[in-house]
C-alpha positions as CSV (number, residue, x, y, z in Angstrom):
1,M,-41.9,-113.8,46.1
2,W,-41.7,-110.8,47.9
3,N,-43.9,-108.9,49.5
4,F,-42.8,-105.0,48.9
5,E,-44.8,-102.0,50.0
6,L,-44.4,-98.8,48.7
7,T,-44.5,-96.4,51.7
8,E,-43.4,-93.1,52.0
9,A,-40.3,-94.4,54.5
10,S,-39.4,-96.8,51.2
11,L,-39.4,-93.6,48.9
12,I,-36.9,-92.3,50.8
13,P,-33.7,-94.4,50.2
14,I,-35.0,-94.8,46.6
15,I,-34.7,-91.5,46.0
16,S,-31.5,-91.2,47.8
17,L,-30.1,-94.1,45.8
18,I,-31.4,-92.4,42.4
19,G,-30.5,-88.9,43.3
20,T,-26.7,-90.7,44.6
21,L,-26.3,-92.7,41.5
22,C,-27.6,-89.4,39.1
23,L,-24.3,-87.3,40.7
24,I,-22.4,-90.0,40.3
25,G,-22.8,-90.0,37.0
26,W,-22.6,-86.3,36.6
27,Q,-19.2,-86.8,38.2
28,I,-18.3,-89.5,35.7
29,Y,-19.2,-87.3,32.9
30,K,-17.5,-83.7,34.0
31,W,-14.0,-86.5,34.6
32,I,-14.5,-87.9,31.6
33,T,-15.0,-84.7,29.2
34,G,-12.4,-83.0,31.9
35,E,-9.6,-85.7,30.7
36,R,-11.0,-85.6,27.2
37,K,-10.3,-82.0,27.1
38,G,-6.9,-82.8,28.6
39,L,-5.9,-84.9,25.6
40,N,-7.4,-82.7,23.1
41,A,-5.1,-80.1,24.7
42,T,-2.2,-82.7,24.9
43,S,-2.9,-83.5,21.4
44,A,-3.1,-79.8,20.3
45,E,0.4,-79.2,22.1
46,A,1.7,-82.0,20.3
47,I,0.3,-81.2,17.1
48,S,1.7,-77.8,17.7
49,E,5.3,-78.9,18.6
50,A,5.3,-81.0,15.6
51,A,4.0,-78.6,13.0
52,S,6.4,-75.9,14.9
53,R,9.7,-78.4,14.2
54,L,8.6,-79.0,10.1
55,V,8.2,-75.6,9.8
56,T,11.3,-74.3,11.4
57,P,13.5,-75.8,8.8
58,L,11.3,-75.1,5.9
59,S,11.3,-71.5,7.0
60,D,15.0,-71.7,7.4
61,R,15.3,-72.8,3.7
62,V,12.3,-70.5,2.0
63,E,14.8,-67.7,3.4
64,E,17.7,-69.0,2.3
65,L,15.8,-69.5,-1.3
66,E,15.2,-66.0,-1.2
67,K,18.3,-64.4,-0.2
68,K,19.8,-67.0,-3.5
69,N,16.8,-65.5,-5.7
70,K,18.0,-61.8,-4.7
71,A,21.5,-62.7,-5.3
72,L,20.7,-64.2,-9.0
73,E,18.4,-61.2,-9.8
74,E,21.0,-59.1,-9.2
75,N,23.2,-61.0,-10.7
76,L,21.0,-61.4,-13.6
77,I,20.1,-57.1,-13.3
78,K,23.8,-56.7,-14.0
79,A,24.4,-59.2,-16.6
80,N,21.7,-57.2,-18.4
81,A,23.6,-54.1,-18.2
82,D,26.9,-55.1,-19.5
83,W,25.2,-57.0,-22.4
84,K,23.1,-53.8,-22.9
85,E,26.8,-52.0,-22.7
86,K,28.3,-54.4,-25.0
87,F,25.3,-54.2,-27.5
88,D,25.4,-50.4,-28.0
89,K,28.8,-50.6,-28.5
90,L,29.0,-52.7,-31.0
91,S,25.5,-50.8,-32.8
92,G,27.9,-47.8,-32.5
93,E,30.8,-49.8,-35.0
94,Y,28.1,-51.6,-37.1
95,T,26.7,-47.5,-37.6
96,Q,30.2,-46.7,-38.3
97,M,31.1,-49.1,-40.1
98,Q,28.2,-48.8,-42.6
99,G,29.4,-45.3,-43.2
100,E,32.7,-46.1,-44.4
101,L,31.2,-48.9,-46.4
102,A,29.0,-46.0,-47.9
103,L,31.9,-44.0,-48.2
104,F,33.9,-47.0,-49.7
105,K,31.3,-47.6,-52.2
106,D,31.0,-44.0,-53.5
107,W,35.3,-43.8,-53.9
108,A,34.8,-46.9,-55.6
109,Q,32.1,-46.0,-58.2
110,R,34.1,-42.3,-58.6
111,L,37.2,-44.3,-59.2
112,V,35.6,-46.8,-61.8
113,F,34.2,-43.1,-63.4
114,Q,37.7,-41.8,-64.2
115,I,39.3,-45.5,-65.6
116,Q,36.7,-45.3,-67.7
117,S,36.3,-41.6,-68.9
118,Y,40.3,-42.2,-69.5
119,G,39.0,-44.7,-71.8
120,E,40.1,-47.9,-69.5
121,T,38.5,-50.6,-67.9
122,P,38.8,-50.9,-64.3
123,V,39.8,-54.0,-62.6
124,P,36.3,-56.7,-61.9
125,M,36.4,-56.7,-58.2
126,I,36.5,-60.5,-57.0
127,K,34.6,-61.1,-54.0
128,K,36.4,-63.2,-51.1
129,D,34.8,-64.9,-48.5
130,Y,35.7,-63.3,-45.3
131,S,34.1,-65.5,-42.6
132,K,37.1,-68.3,-43.4
133,M,40.2,-65.0,-42.3
134,K,42.0,-65.5,-39.6
135,K,40.9,-63.3,-37.1
136,D,44.0,-61.1,-37.3
137,G,43.0,-60.1,-40.5
138,Q,44.9,-62.0,-43.1
């Protein structure tokens, strides 16, 4: 069909064509990879921007919650100090009342002994339910 002879003169254009096609392929490859890198850079910028838009309100919220937490901790410390002070005061009053109760018991025993030494019978003690008494002592 085709009568084609390979000679030096015909090899030069074929080699030139192959070389040109290789160079064109190399340029296309560089262009595609460059575009891809550009897209990757653009994508990275977009992701970074989106992340910063999400992180900024969250970090503001974290700071706000940390401030609230610190205020609550300070209030708790103050409340604990107040309760400790009240507890210490009540504990002191309780200890004092225990001492007075011991004195009254001793006094009552001595009165009972005095009454019995005169040959009389002391009036029996009547227990009252103090939980039902009014706060004003009646």
